N, CA, C and O atoms as CSV, one atom per row, in Angstrom:
chain,resi,resn,atom,element,x,y,z
A,1,MET,N,N,28.175,8.933,21.099
A,1,MET,CA,C,28.960,9.915,20.031
A,1,MET,C,C,29.493,8.416,18.406
A,1,MET,O,O,30.483,7.732,18.668
A,2,PRO,N,N,29.015,8.229,17.474
A,2,PRO,CA,C,29.785,7.684,16.909
A,2,PRO,C,C,30.996,7.683,16.329
A,2,PRO,O,O,31.101,8.668,15.598
A,3,SER,N,N,32.330,6.746,16.337
A,3,SER,CA,C,33.152,6.321,16.517
A,3,SER,C,C,33.662,7.076,15.062
A,3,SER,O,O,32.892,7.274,14.122
A,4,ALA,N,N,35.032,7.435,15.064
A,4,ALA,CA,C,35.647,8.278,13.429
A,4,ALA,C,C,35.009,7.425,12.505
A,4,ALA,O,O,34.111,7.953,11.849
A,5,ALA,N,N,35.322,5.894,12.231
A,5,ALA,CA,C,34.884,5.121,11.231
A,5,ALA,C,C,33.338,5.378,11.203
A,5,ALA,O,O,32.861,5.887,10.189
A,6,SER,N,N,32.848,5.183,11.843
A,6,SER,CA,C,31.025,5.818,12.158
A,6,SER,C,C,31.019,6.924,11.002
A,6,SER,O,O,30.581,6.848,9.854
A,7,LEU,N,N,31.551,7.814,11.573
A,7,LEU,CA,C,31.135,9.083,11.027
A,7,LEU,C,C,31.770,9.493,9.674
A,7,LEU,O,O,31.565,10.460,8.941
A,8,GLU,N,N,32.588,8.460,9.592
A,8,GLU,CA,C,33.625,8.828,8.100
A,8,GLU,C,C,32.305,7.860,7.381
A,8,GLU,O,O,31.580,8.420,6.560
A,9,ALA,N,N,32.118,6.765,7.653
A,9,ALA,CA,C,31.240,5.873,6.661
A,9,ALA,C,C,29.814,7.054,6.411
A,9,ALA,O,O,29.299,7.345,5.332
A,10,GLY,N,N,29.504,7.474,7.545
A,10,GLY,CA,C,28.518,7.905,7.499
A,10,GLY,C,C,26.956,7.164,7.873
A,10,GLY,O,O,25.839,7.635,7.661
A,11,GLU,N,N,27.348,5.769,8.535
A,11,GLU,CA,C,26.219,5.033,9.383
A,11,GLU,C,C,26.539,4.910,10.653
A,11,GLU,O,O,27.583,5.223,11.226
A,12,TYR,N,N,25.346,4.323,11.150
A,12,TYR,CA,C,25.865,3.839,12.671
A,12,TYR,C,C,26.103,2.667,12.366
A,12,TYR,O,O,25.686,1.828,11.568
A,13,TYR,N,N,27.483,2.836,13.803
A,13,TYR,CA,C,27.902,1.778,14.059
A,13,TYR,C,C,28.969,0.998,12.743
A,13,TYR,O,O,28.769,-0.173,12.423
A,14,GLY,N,N,30.021,1.796,12.118
A,14,GLY,CA,C,30.133,1.381,10.855
A,14,GLY,C,C,31.944,0.821,11.200
A,14,GLY,O,O,32.611,0.226,10.354
A,15,HIS,N,N,32.343,1.100,12.287
A,15,HIS,CA,C,33.039,0.090,12.220
A,15,HIS,C,C,33.229,-1.395,12.316
A,15,HIS,O,O,32.536,-2.030,13.112
A,16,ALA,N,N,34.253,-2.085,11.447
A,16,ALA,CA,C,33.935,-3.037,11.024
A,16,ALA,C,C,33.841,-4.277,12.544
A,16,ALA,O,O,33.057,-5.226,12.528
A,17,ARG,N,N,34.576,-4.058,13.464
A,17,ARG,CA,C,34.028,-5.020,14.755
A,17,ARG,C,C,33.541,-4.458,15.767
A,17,ARG,O,O,34.056,-4.562,16.880
A,18,ASN,N,N,32.317,-3.680,15.489
A,18,ASN,CA,C,31.629,-3.569,16.135
A,18,ASN,C,C,30.169,-4.570,16.193
A,18,ASN,O,O,29.375,-4.587,15.252
A,19,ALA,N,N,30.030,-5.161,17.113
A,19,ALA,CA,C,28.997,-6.146,17.059
A,19,ALA,C,C,27.539,-6.070,16.833
A,19,ALA,O,O,26.761,-7.024,16.832
A,20,PHE,N,N,27.229,-4.690,16.623
A,20,PHE,CA,C,25.915,-4.197,16.592
A,20,PHE,C,C,25.071,-4.610,15.381
A,20,PHE,O,O,24.018,-5.247,15.419
A,21,TRP,N,N,25.537,-4.268,14.592
A,21,TRP,CA,C,25.060,-5.188,12.929
A,21,TRP,C,C,25.230,-6.303,13.473
A,21,TRP,O,O,24.549,-6.277,14.499
A,22,PRO,N,N,25.981,-7.718,13.345
A,22,PRO,CA,C,26.274,-9.101,13.432
A,22,PRO,C,C,24.613,-9.043,14.443
A,22,PRO,O,O,23.725,-9.829,14.114
A,23,ILE,N,N,24.394,-8.119,15.552
A,23,ILE,CA,C,23.086,-8.543,16.706
A,23,ILE,C,C,22.052,-8.234,15.757
A,23,ILE,O,O,21.193,-9.096,15.572
A,24,MET,N,N,21.997,-7.288,15.203
A,24,MET,CA,C,20.947,-7.052,14.612
A,24,MET,C,C,20.512,-7.742,13.785
A,24,MET,O,O,19.324,-7.909,13.511
A,25,GLY,N,N,21.870,-8.443,13.067
A,25,GLY,CA,C,21.372,-9.643,12.416
A,25,GLY,C,C,20.417,-10.683,12.709
A,25,GLY,O,O,19.504,-11.207,12.070
A,26,GLU,N,N,20.871,-10.817,13.798
A,26,GLU,CA,C,20.367,-12.209,14.355
A,26,GLU,C,C,18.956,-11.963,14.774
A,26,GLU,O,O,18.124,-12.869,14.735
A,27,LEU,N,N,18.589,-10.419,15.283
A,27,LEU,CA,C,17.440,-10.296,16.096
A,27,LEU,C,C,16.501,-9.584,14.921
A,27,LEU,O,O,15.400,-9.125,15.224
A,28,PHE,N,N,16.856,-9.541,13.970
A,28,PHE,CA,C,16.187,-8.634,12.908
A,28,PHE,C,C,16.155,-8.722,11.573
A,28,PHE,O,O,15.405,-8.064,10.852
A,29,ASP,N,N,17.294,-9.865,11.059
A,29,ASP,CA,C,17.896,-10.148,9.599
A,29,ASP,C,C,18.358,-8.881,8.818
A,29,ASP,O,O,18.394,-8.705,7.600
A,30,ALA,N,N,18.770,-7.881,10.038
A,30,ALA,CA,C,19.537,-6.641,8.899
A,30,ALA,C,C,20.896,-6.859,9.119
A,30,ALA,O,O,21.701,-6.109,9.670
A,31,ARG,N,N,21.076,-8.002,8.616
A,31,ARG,CA,C,22.824,-8.209,8.434
A,31,ARG,C,C,23.529,-7.398,7.611
A,31,ARG,O,O,23.159,-6.611,6.740
A,32,PRO,N,N,25.168,-7.867,8.227
A,32,PRO,CA,C,25.888,-6.506,8.081
A,32,PRO,C,C,26.580,-6.850,6.356
A,32,PRO,O,O,27.516,-6.168,5.940
A,33,SER,N,N,26.211,-7.520,5.850
A,33,SER,CA,C,26.155,-7.800,4.329
A,33,SER,C,C,25.634,-6.821,3.618
A,33,SER,O,O,26.297,-6.283,2.731
A,34,LEU,N,N,24.300,-6.427,3.920
A,34,LEU,CA,C,23.271,-5.823,3.463
A,34,LEU,C,C,23.705,-4.251,3.395
A,34,LEU,O,O,24.470,-3.754,4.221
A,35,ALA,N,N,23.247,-3.680,2.536
A,35,ALA,CA,C,23.843,-2.375,2.418
A,35,ALA,C,C,22.914,-1.598,3.319
A,35,ALA,O,O,21.753,-1.957,3.520
A,36,TYR,N,N,23.609,-0.225,4.004
A,36,TYR,CA,C,23.401,0.057,5.485
A,36,TYR,C,C,21.674,0.794,4.945
A,36,TYR,O,O,21.194,1.423,5.888
A,37,GLU,N,N,21.255,0.799,4.366
A,37,GLU,CA,C,20.001,1.392,3.786
A,37,GLU,C,C,18.934,0.514,3.731
A,37,GLU,O,O,17.781,0.863,3.985
A,38,ASP,N,N,19.291,-0.728,3.380
A,38,ASP,CA,C,18.552,-1.864,3.732
A,38,ASP,C,C,18.533,-2.576,4.921
A,38,ASP,O,O,17.526,-3.248,5.147
A,39,ARG,N,N,19.455,-2.568,5.745
A,39,ARG,CA,C,19.653,-2.683,7.605
A,39,ARG,C,C,18.529,-1.868,8.005
A,39,ARG,O,O,17.462,-2.393,8.323
A,40,ALA,N,N,18.685,-0.733,8.008
A,40,ALA,CA,C,18.168,0.624,8.652
A,40,ALA,C,C,16.745,0.159,8.365
A,40,ALA,O,O,15.910,-0.131,9.221
A,41,ARG,N,N,16.565,0.125,6.884
A,41,ARG,CA,C,14.961,-0.744,7.278
A,41,ARG,C,C,14.291,-1.609,7.556
A,41,ARG,O,O,13.077,-1.682,7.744
A,42,CYS,N,N,15.286,-2.501,7.604
A,42,CYS,CA,C,14.764,-3.973,8.307
A,42,CYS,C,C,14.793,-3.821,9.805
A,42,CYS,O,O,14.051,-4.609,10.392
A,43,LEU,N,N,15.356,-3.138,10.420
A,43,LEU,CA,C,15.394,-2.347,11.844
A,43,LEU,C,C,13.559,-1.380,12.081
A,43,LEU,O,O,12.731,-1.346,12.991
A,44,THR,N,N,13.635,-0.938,11.112
A,44,THR,CA,C,12.360,0.043,10.880
A,44,THR,C,C,10.801,-0.798,10.739
A,44,THR,O,O,9.723,-0.350,11.131
A,45,ARG,N,N,11.035,-2.126,10.068
A,45,ARG,CA,C,10.105,-2.386,9.777
A,45,ARG,C,C,10.231,-3.599,10.887
A,45,ARG,O,O,9.540,-4.534,10.483
A,46,SER,N,N,10.720,-3.847,11.855
A,46,SER,CA,C,10.859,-4.527,13.227
A,46,SER,C,C,10.051,-3.569,14.187
A,46,SER,O,O,9.386,-3.909,15.165
A,47,GLY,N,N,10.204,-2.613,13.815
A,47,GLY,CA,C,9.394,-1.641,15.198
A,47,GLY,C,C,10.695,-1.022,15.773
A,47,GLY,O,O,10.441,-0.440,16.828
A,48,VAL,N,N,12.080,-0.952,15.407
A,48,VAL,CA,C,13.323,-0.333,15.609
A,48,VAL,C,C,13.557,1.171,15.376
A,48,VAL,O,O,13.589,1.652,14.243
A,49,ALA,N,N,13.691,1.763,16.302
A,49,ALA,CA,C,14.180,3.729,16.032
A,49,ALA,C,C,15.886,3.710,16.633
A,49,ALA,O,O,16.408,3.669,17.747
A,50,LEU,N,N,16.235,3.748,15.621
A,50,LEU,CA,C,17.735,3.779,16.320
A,50,LEU,C,C,18.469,5.452,16.526
A,50,LEU,O,O,19.063,5.752,15.490
A,51,TRP,N,N,18.525,6.212,17.260
A,51,TRP,CA,C,19.308,7.403,17.487
A,51,TRP,C,C,20.339,7.423,18.437
A,51,TRP,O,O,20.191,6.630,19.367
A,52,ASP,N,N,21.541,8.257,18.448
A,52,ASP,CA,C,21.931,8.159,19.352
A,52,ASP,C,C,21.922,9.691,20.363
A,52,ASP,O,O,21.704,10.814,19.908
A,53,VAL,N,N,22.210,9.371,21.764
A,53,VAL,CA,C,21.824,10.214,23.079
A,53,VAL,C,C,22.724,11.701,22.871
A,53,VAL,O,O,22.428,12.818,23.295
A,54,ILE,N,N,23.830,11.312,22.125
A,54,ILE,CA,C,24.790,12.710,22.315
A,54,ILE,C,C,24.486,13.149,20.583
A,54,ILE,O,O,24.554,12.349,19.650
A,55,ARG,N,N,24.273,14.067,20.514
A,55,ARG,CA,C,24.252,15.111,19.068
A,55,ARG,C,C,25.836,15.558,18.347
A,55,ARG,O,O,26.113,15.808,17.173
A,56,SER,N,N,26.510,15.542,19.307
A,56,SER,CA,C,27.820,16.652,19.188
A,56,SER,C,C,28.689,16.428,20.817
A,56,SER,O,O,28.347,16.108,21.955
A,57,CYS,N,N,30.000,16.817,20.106
A,57,CYS,CA,C,30.834,16.993,21.451
A,57,CYS,C,C,32.135,16.996,21.348
A,57,CYS,O,O,32.697,16.357,20.458
A,58,ARG,N,N,32.666,17.577,22.073
A,58,ARG,CA,C,34.302,17.199,21.748
A,58,ARG,C,C,34.791,16.258,22.024
A,58,ARG,O,O,34.252,15.839,23.049
A,59,ARG,N,N,35.960,15.280,21.523
A,59,ARG,CA,C,36.748,14.667,21.750
A,59,ARG,C,C,37.751,14.356,20.937
A,59,ARG,O,O,37.440,14.552,19.762
A,60,GLU,N,N,39.272,13.784,21.146
A,60,GLU,CA,C,40.319,13.275,20.726
A,60,GLU,C,C,39.980,11.816,20.527
A,60,GLU,O,O,39.517,11.215,21.496
A,61,GLY,N,N,40.125,11.288,19.587
A,61,GLY,CA,C,39.818,9.563,19.332
A,61,GLY,C,C,38.174,9.482,18.940
A,61,GLY,O,O,37.326,10.275,18.533
A,62,SER,N,N,38.227,8.126,19.287
A,62,SER,CA,C,37.182,7.594,18.668
A,62,SER,C,C,36.158,6.751,20.031
A,62,SER,O,O,35.162,6.028,20.001
A,63,GLY,N,N,36.825,7.177,20.879
A,63,GLY,CA,C,36.288,6.308,22.443
A,63,GLY,C,C,35.287,7.285,23.007
A,63,GLY,O,O,35.234,8.515,23.026
A,64,ASP,N,N,34.474,6.276,23.482
A,64,ASP,CA,C,33.493,7.129,24.773
A,64,ASP,C,C,34.543,7.871,25.822
A,64,ASP,O,O,34.292,9.034,26.139
A,65,ALA,N,N,35.439,7.368,26.237
A,65,ALA,CA,C,35.975,8.031,27.322
A,65,ALA,C,C,36.979,9.077,26.440
A,65,ALA,O,O,37.690,9.714,27.217
A,66,ASP,N,N,37.108,9.261,25.670
A,66,ASP,CA,C,37.645,10.424,24.882
A,66,ASP,C,C,36.959,11.765,25.110
A,66,ASP,O,O,37.585,12.825,25.090
A,67,ILE,N,N,35.535,11.672,25.347
A,67,ILE,CA,C,34.394,12.534,25.643
A,67,ILE,C,C,35.083,13.315,26.173
A,67,ILE,O,O,35.516,12.933,27.260
A,68,GLU,N,N,35.524,14.749,25.703
A,68,GLU,CA,C,35.599,15.899,27.141
A,68,GLU,C,C,34.078,16.314,27.771
A,68,GLU,O,O,33.063,16.800,27.271
A,69,ARG,N,N,34.373,15.967,28.830
A,69,ARG,CA,C,33.243,16.039,29.971
A,69,ARG,C,C,32.758,17.386,29.965
A,69,ARG,O,O,33.435,18.247,30.527
A,70,GLY,N,N,31.644,17.697,29.392
A,70,GLY,CA,C,30.701,19.150,29.317
A,70,GLY,C,C,30.306,19.420,27.913
A,70,GLY,O,O,29.303,19.996,27.492
A,71,SER,N,N,31.378,18.846,27.224
A,71,SER,CA,C,31.344,19.726,25.992
A,71,SER,C,C,29.942,18.702,25.083
A,71,SER,O,O,29.739,18.885,23.883
A,72,GLU,N,N,29.287,17.888,25.738
A,72,GLU,CA,C,28.034,17.096,25.062
A,72,GLU,C,C,26.785,17.767,24.878
A,72,GLU,O,O,26.244,18.553,25.655
A,73,LEU,N,N,26.397,17.376,23.786
A,73,LEU,CA,C,25.221,18.554,23.326
A,73,LEU,C,C,24.224,17.261,22.946
A,73,LEU,O,O,24.689,16.555,22.051
A,74,ALA,N,N,23.160,16.913,23.385
A,74,ALA,CA,C,22.027,15.714,23.477
A,74,ALA,C,C,21.041,16.095,22.077
A,74,ALA,O,O,20.454,17.171,21.972
A,75,ASN,N,N,21.008,15.436,21.453
A,75,ASN,CA,C,19.976,15.374,20.250
A,75,ASN,C,C,18.667,15.470,21.252
A,75,ASN,O,O,18.447,15.284,22.449
A,76,ASP,N,N,17.712,15.980,19.742
A,76,ASP,CA,C,16.151,16.410,20.593
A,76,ASP,C,C,15.281,15.710,20.639
A,76,ASP,O,O,14.397,15.609,19.789
A,77,PHE,N,N,15.423,14.875,22.027
A,77,PHE,CA,C,14.405,14.044,22.081
A,77,PHE,C,C,12.986,14.150,22.150
A,77,PHE,O,O,12.169,13.261,21.908
A,78,ASP,N,N,12.787,15.240,22.478
A,78,ASP,CA,C,11.313,15.809,22.184
A,78,ASP,C,C,10.694,15.931,21.107
A,78,ASP,O,O,9.475,15.828,20.966
A,79,ILE,N,N,11.743,16.231,20.017
A,79,ILE,CA,C,11.057,16.175,19.034
A,79,ILE,C,C,11.218,14.724,18.002
A,79,ILE,O,O,10.718,14.771,16.878
A,80,PHE,N,N,12.164,13.067,18.607
A,80,PHE,CA,C,12.158,12.358,18.154
A,80,PHE,C,C,10.815,11.707,18.939
A,80,PHE,O,O,9.918,11.089,18.367
A,81,PHE,N,N,10.860,11.888,19.862
A,81,PHE,CA,C,9.601,11.001,20.516
A,81,PHE,C,C,8.287,11.284,20.085
A,81,PHE,O,O,7.508,10.354,19.874
A,82,ALA,N,N,7.804,12.970,19.862
A,82,ALA,CA,C,6.742,13.284,19.010
A,82,ALA,C,C,6.499,12.584,17.724
A,82,ALA,O,O,5.400,12.263,17.271
A,83,SER,N,N,7.714,12.384,17.176
A,83,SER,CA,C,7.666,11.840,15.780
A,83,SER,C,C,7.441,10.398,15.728
A,83,SER,O,O,6.915,9.890,14.738
A,84,HIS,N,N,7.924,9.499,17.051
A,84,HIS,CA,C,7.735,8.295,17.275
A,84,HIS,C,C,6.749,8.293,18.218
A,84,HIS,O,O,7.180,8.323,19.370
A,85,PRO,N,N,5.498,8.265,18.089
A,85,PRO,CA,C,4.981,7.883,19.400
A,85,PRO,C,C,4.424,7.011,19.721
A,85,PRO,O,O,3.401,7.139,20.394
A,86,ARG,N,N,4.999,5.581,19.277
A,86,ARG,CA,C,4.933,4.107,19.499
A,86,ARG,C,C,6.028,3.437,20.124
A,86,ARG,O,O,6.013,2.210,20.222
A,87,ILE,N,N,7.380,4.416,20.739
A,87,ILE,CA,C,8.343,3.795,21.667
A,87,ILE,C,C,7.297,3.335,22.526
A,87,ILE,O,O,6.345,4.060,22.816
A,88,ARG,N,N,7.430,2.119,22.964
A,88,ARG,CA,C,7.465,1.536,24.458
A,88,ARG,C,C,8.677,1.183,25.170
A,88,ARG,O,O,8.394,0.306,25.986
A,89,ALA,N,N,9.766,1.454,25.208
A,89,ALA,CA,C,10.961,1.381,25.560
A,89,ALA,C,C,12.375,1.648,25.405
A,89,ALA,O,O,12.703,1.066,24.372
A,90,ILE,N,N,13.266,2.167,25.850
A,90,ILE,CA,C,14.444,2.255,25.279
A,90,ILE,C,C,15.448,2.090,25.938
A,90,ILE,O,O,15.596,2.456,27.104
A,91,PHE,N,N,16.604,1.261,24.952
A,91,PHE,CA,C,17.665,0.812,24.965
A,91,PHE,C,C,18.822,1.853,25.062
A,91,PHE,O,O,18.941,2.985,24.592
A,92,LEU,N,N,19.685,1.026,25.887
A,92,LEU,CA,C,20.859,2.001,25.636
A,92,LEU,C,C,22.175,1.235,25.289
A,92,LEU,O,O,22.473,0.214,25.909
A,93,ASN,N,N,22.895,1.697,24.374
A,93,ASN,CA,C,24.255,0.738,24.106
A,93,ASN,C,C,25.598,1.251,24.662
A,93,ASN,O,O,26.514,1.927,24.192
A,94,GLY,N,N,25.306,0.544,26.090
A,94,GLY,CA,C,26.796,0.636,26.678
A,94,GLY,C,C,26.734,1.742,28.054
A,94,GLY,O,O,25.751,2.482,28.067
A,95,GLY,N,N,27.466,1.844,28.894
A,95,GLY,CA,C,27.634,2.608,29.994
A,95,GLY,C,C,27.466,3.747,29.913
A,95,GLY,O,O,26.661,4.279,30.678
A,96,MET,N,N,28.315,4.657,28.763
A,96,MET,CA,C,28.495,6.002,28.308
A,96,MET,C,C,26.980,6.102,27.736
A,96,MET,O,O,26.545,6.812,28.643
A,97,ALA,N,N,26.157,5.955,27.110
A,97,ALA,CA,C,24.805,5.897,26.693
A,97,ALA,C,C,23.987,5.919,27.864
A,97,ALA,O,O,23.024,6.686,27.832
A,98,GLU,N,N,24.139,5.361,28.700
A,98,GLU,CA,C,23.270,5.120,29.503
A,98,GLU,C,C,24.208,6.297,30.427
A,98,GLU,O,O,24.595,5.521,31.300
A,99,LEU,N,N,24.681,7.331,30.723
A,99,LEU,CA,C,24.984,8.499,31.083
A,99,LEU,C,C,24.844,9.010,30.659
A,99,LEU,O,O,24.243,9.784,31.404
A,100,ALA,N,N,24.897,9.651,29.312
A,100,ALA,CA,C,24.880,10.536,29.001
A,100,ALA,C,C,23.015,10.841,28.596
A,100,ALA,O,O,22.548,11.911,28.206
A,101,TRP,N,N,22.260,9.563,28.840
A,101,TRP,CA,C,20.992,9.936,28.644
A,101,TRP,C,C,20.363,10.058,30.083
A,101,TRP,O,O,19.352,10.757,30.155
A,102,ARG,N,N,20.710,9.620,30.945
A,102,ARG,CA,C,20.717,9.998,32.604
A,102,ARG,C,C,21.140,11.650,32.770
A,102,ARG,O,O,20.213,12.414,33.037
A,103,ARG,N,N,22.250,12.110,32.649
A,103,ARG,CA,C,22.398,13.350,32.534
A,103,ARG,C,C,21.959,14.344,31.642
A,103,ARG,O,O,21.962,15.504,32.056
A,104,HIS,N,N,21.623,14.136,30.622
A,104,HIS,CA,C,21.186,15.283,29.055
A,104,HIS,C,C,20.004,15.125,28.895
A,104,HIS,O,O,19.469,16.170,28.524
A,105,VAL,N,N,19.120,14.041,29.034
A,105,VAL,CA,C,17.474,13.779,28.132
A,105,VAL,C,C,16.695,13.338,29.300
A,105,VAL,O,O,15.599,13.891,29.214
A,106,LEU,N,N,16.770,12.369,30.681
A,106,LEU,CA,C,16.037,11.853,31.410
A,106,LEU,C,C,15.425,13.319,32.332
A,106,LEU,O,O,14.244,13.422,32.663
A,107,PRO,N,N,16.174,14.061,32.551
A,107,PRO,CA,C,15.654,14.854,32.892
A,107,PRO,C,C,14.537,15.863,32.556
A,107,PRO,O,O,13.649,16.280,33.299
A,108,ARG,N,N,14.754,16.122,31.431
A,108,ARG,CA,C,14.304,17.098,30.675
A,108,ARG,C,C,12.829,16.169,30.101
A,108,ARG,O,O,11.913,16.777,29.548
A,109,LEU,N,N,12.787,15.038,30.266
A,109,LEU,CA,C,11.603,14.614,29.218
A,109,LEU,C,C,9.988,14.632,30.571
A,109,LEU,O,O,10.109,14.501,31.790
A,110,GLU,N,N,8.564,14.844,29.746
A,110,GLU,CA,C,7.666,14.496,30.342
A,110,GLU,C,C,7.150,13.383,31.035
A,110,GLU,O,O,6.849,12.459,30.280
A,111,PRO,N,N,6.979,13.205,32.072
A,111,PRO,CA,C,6.585,12.152,33.244
A,111,PRO,C,C,6.429,10.763,32.417
A,111,PRO,O,O,6.972,9.672,32.590
A,112,ARG,N,N,5.367,11.267,31.334
A,112,ARG,CA,C,5.100,9.967,30.419
A,112,ARG,C,C,6.093,9.112,29.907
A,112,ARG,O,O,6.123,7.881,29.884
A,113,LEU,N,N,7.172,10.222,29.363
A,113,LEU,CA,C,8.218,9.166,28.674
A,113,LEU,C,C,9.383,8.956,29.803
A,113,LEU,O,O,9.747,7.785,29.691
A,114,ARG,N,N,10.216,9.688,30.981
A,114,ARG,CA,C,10.298,9.229,31.803
A,114,ARG,C,C,9.983,7.640,32.463
A,114,ARG,O,O,10.785,6.770,32.806
A,115,ALA,N,N,9.012,7.648,32.479
A,115,ALA,CA,C,8.068,6.301,33.053
A,115,ALA,C,C,8.265,5.152,31.966
A,115,ALA,O,O,7.929,4.036,32.364
A,116,LEU,N,N,8.660,5.215,30.907
A,116,LEU,CA,C,8.884,4.290,29.286
A,116,LEU,C,C,10.361,3.585,30.332
A,116,LEU,O,O,11.220,4.139,31.019
A,117,PRO,N,N,10.026,1.918,29.944
A,117,PRO,CA,C,11.002,1.131,30.312
A,117,PRO,C,C,12.608,1.621,29.780
A,117,PRO,O,O,12.804,2.080,28.655
A,118,GLN,N,N,13.868,1.395,30.977
A,118,GLN,CA,C,14.903,1.495,29.967
A,118,GLN,C,C,16.149,1.041,31.056
A,118,GLN,O,O,16.605,1.188,32.190
A,119,THR,N,N,16.321,0.286,29.582
A,119,THR,CA,C,17.718,-0.625,29.795
A,119,THR,C,C,18.823,-0.406,29.176
A,119,THR,O,O,19.045,-0.033,28.024
A,120,ARG,N,N,19.565,-0.694,30.120
A,120,ARG,CA,C,21.291,-0.513,29.683
A,120,ARG,C,C,21.483,-1.756,29.317
A,120,ARG,O,O,21.158,-2.703,30.033
A,121,LEU,N,N,22.225,-1.924,27.759
A,121,LEU,CA,C,22.565,-2.991,27.474
A,121,LEU,C,C,24.212,-3.084,26.937
A,121,LEU,O,O,24.752,-2.154,26.338
A,122,PRO,N,N,24.803,-4.208,27.223
A,122,PRO,CA,C,26.067,-4.333,26.776
A,122,PRO,C,C,26.776,-3.708,25.681
A,122,PRO,O,O,26.508,-4.011,24.519
A,123,SER,N,N,27.658,-2.859,25.973
A,123,SER,CA,C,28.214,-2.082,24.553
A,123,SER,C,C,28.536,-3.242,23.648
A,123,SER,O,O,28.915,-4.393,23.861
A,124,THR,N,N,28.252,-2.542,22.557
A,124,THR,CA,C,28.568,-3.425,21.157
A,124,THR,C,C,29.615,-3.044,20.672
A,124,THR,O,O,29.980,-3.814,19.784
A,125,SER,N,N,30.478,-1.970,20.878
A,125,SER,CA,C,31.933,-1.606,20.823
A,125,SER,C,C,32.784,-2.974,20.963
A,125,SER,O,O,32.485,-3.998,21.578
A,126,PRO,N,N,34.084,-2.638,20.106
A,126,PRO,CA,C,34.774,-3.525,20.329
A,126,PRO,C,C,35.690,-3.732,21.022
A,126,PRO,O,O,36.457,-4.695,20.994
A,127,ALA,N,N,35.682,-2.545,21.929
A,127,ALA,CA,C,36.425,-2.078,23.071
A,127,ALA,C,C,35.771,-2.536,23.890
A,127,ALA,O,O,36.594,-3.375,24.256
A,128,HIS,N,N,34.863,-2.715,24.576
A,128,HIS,CA,C,33.944,-3.481,25.128
A,128,HIS,C,C,34.009,-4.941,25.534
A,128,HIS,O,O,32.952,-5.553,25.383
A,129,ALA,N,N,35.150,-5.694,26.071
A,129,ALA,CA,C,35.478,-6.693,25.705
A,129,ALA,C,C,35.555,-7.805,26.862
A,129,ALA,O,O,36.145,-8.885,26.856
A,130,SER,N,N,34.583,-7.053,28.096
A,130,SER,CA,C,34.735,-8.538,28.813
A,130,SER,C,C,33.287,-9.180,28.479
A,130,SER,O,O,33.022,-10.095,29.258
A,131,ARG,N,N,32.546,-8.991,27.764
A,131,ARG,CA,C,31.620,-10.209,27.392
A,131,ARG,C,C,31.400,-10.640,25.998
A,131,ARG,O,O,31.304,-9.906,25.014
A,132,THR,N,N,31.334,-11.873,26.041
A,132,THR,CA,C,31.758,-12.243,24.468
A,132,THR,C,C,30.331,-12.309,23.410
A,132,THR,O,O,29.140,-12.480,23.670
A,133,ALA,N,N,30.872,-12.149,22.468
A,133,ALA,CA,C,29.776,-12.093,21.165
A,133,ALA,C,C,28.331,-12.901,21.876
A,133,ALA,O,O,27.207,-12.480,22.147
A,134,ALA,N,N,28.769,-13.794,21.967
A,134,ALA,CA,C,27.558,-14.818,22.364
A,134,ALA,C,C,26.661,-13.911,23.671
A,134,ALA,O,O,25.433,-13.850,23.630
A,135,GLN,N,N,27.565,-13.165,24.925
A,135,GLN,CA,C,26.920,-12.984,25.790
A,135,GLN,C,C,26.214,-11.801,25.300
A,135,GLN,O,O,25.201,-11.499,25.932
A,136,LYS,N,N,26.512,-11.132,24.391
A,136,LYS,CA,C,26.142,-9.955,24.253
A,136,LYS,C,C,24.769,-9.912,23.621
A,136,LYS,O,O,23.834,-9.281,24.116
A,137,LEU,N,N,24.684,-10.678,22.398
A,137,LEU,CA,C,23.830,-11.271,21.533
A,137,LEU,C,C,22.572,-12.055,22.184
A,137,LEU,O,O,21.555,-12.259,21.521
A,138,ALA,N,N,22.707,-12.473,23.504
A,138,ALA,CA,C,21.359,-13.090,24.562
A,138,ALA,C,C,20.969,-11.557,24.827
A,138,ALA,O,O,19.869,-11.133,24.472
A,139,ALA,N,N,22.156,-10.539,25.629
A,139,ALA,CA,C,21.275,-9.226,26.396
A,139,ALA,C,C,20.313,-8.882,25.396
A,139,ALA,O,O,19.092,-8.916,25.548
A,140,TRP,N,N,20.921,-8.555,24.388
A,140,TRP,CA,C,20.353,-7.598,23.372
A,140,TRP,C,C,18.911,-8.290,22.733
A,140,TRP,O,O,18.067,-7.685,22.072
A,141,ARG,N,N,18.886,-9.613,23.096
A,141,ARG,CA,C,17.486,-10.462,22.667
A,141,ARG,C,C,16.330,-9.548,23.404
A,141,ARG,O,O,15.235,-9.611,22.844
A,142,GLN,N,N,16.396,-8.774,24.481
A,142,GLN,CA,C,15.594,-8.035,25.170
A,142,GLN,C,C,14.796,-7.150,24.008
A,142,GLN,O,O,13.592,-6.898,24.034
A,143,VAL,N,N,15.620,-6.790,23.116
A,143,VAL,CA,C,14.764,-5.436,21.991
A,143,VAL,C,C,14.163,-6.022,21.179
A,143,VAL,O,O,13.171,-5.393,20.811
A,144,ALA,N,N,14.341,-7.293,20.539
A,144,ALA,CA,C,13.711,-8.314,20.190
A,144,ALA,C,C,12.293,-8.362,20.642
A,144,ALA,O,O,11.249,-8.031,20.079
A,145,ARG,N,N,12.491,-8.757,21.563
A,145,ARG,CA,C,11.176,-9.250,22.760
A,145,ARG,C,C,10.645,-7.424,22.869
A,145,ARG,O,O,9.653,-7.324,22.147
A,146,ALA,N,N,10.832,-6.653,23.227
A,146,ALA,CA,C,10.409,-5.069,23.249
A,146,ALA,C,C,9.625,-4.707,22.000
A,146,ALA,O,O,8.896,-3.717,22.057
A,147,ALA,N,N,9.721,-5.574,20.618
A,147,ALA,CA,C,9.544,-4.851,19.426
A,147,ALA,C,C,8.457,-5.375,18.981
A,147,ALA,O,O,7.705,-4.802,18.193
A,148,ALA,N,N,8.239,-6.770,19.552
A,148,ALA,CA,C,7.504,-8.038,18.745
A,148,ALA,C,C,5.907,-7.066,19.030
A,148,ALA,O,O,5.626,-6.292,19.945
A,149,PRO,N,N,5.262,-7.418,18.077
A,149,PRO,CA,C,4.158,-7.137,18.265
A,149,PRO,C,C,3.020,-7.164,19.067
A,149,PRO,O,O,1.986,-6.614,18.690
């Protein structure tokens, strides 16, 4: 789920200290200094689709740990994959995204989609401070390799 800052901005990874857009800037030229629409276009042109696992939930605050267990509703990935049939890999931004994916989405997917490579990457959230920005970037380079033609 997006943070309160992201929801208020109407943008993915809208918190100023989230490392997602600096990483995407390095990998796909989707620099934080660009307008949000331009960053999104950079990802699309690079072959990257971006979508939250969770469509809605109840939580106090902005953190993943604040999500009330059992309140999560997943996005409709059947429609997502039907609309994006060329997806070759799935990357999950941190442990909570992976947990929600495995709990709410993966069991409902058809076998072909369950067989896609699925990789949990270190969270880009500023709350995930156990890795440096350079370590996160190094791990996220997998996305660029997967998106390459």
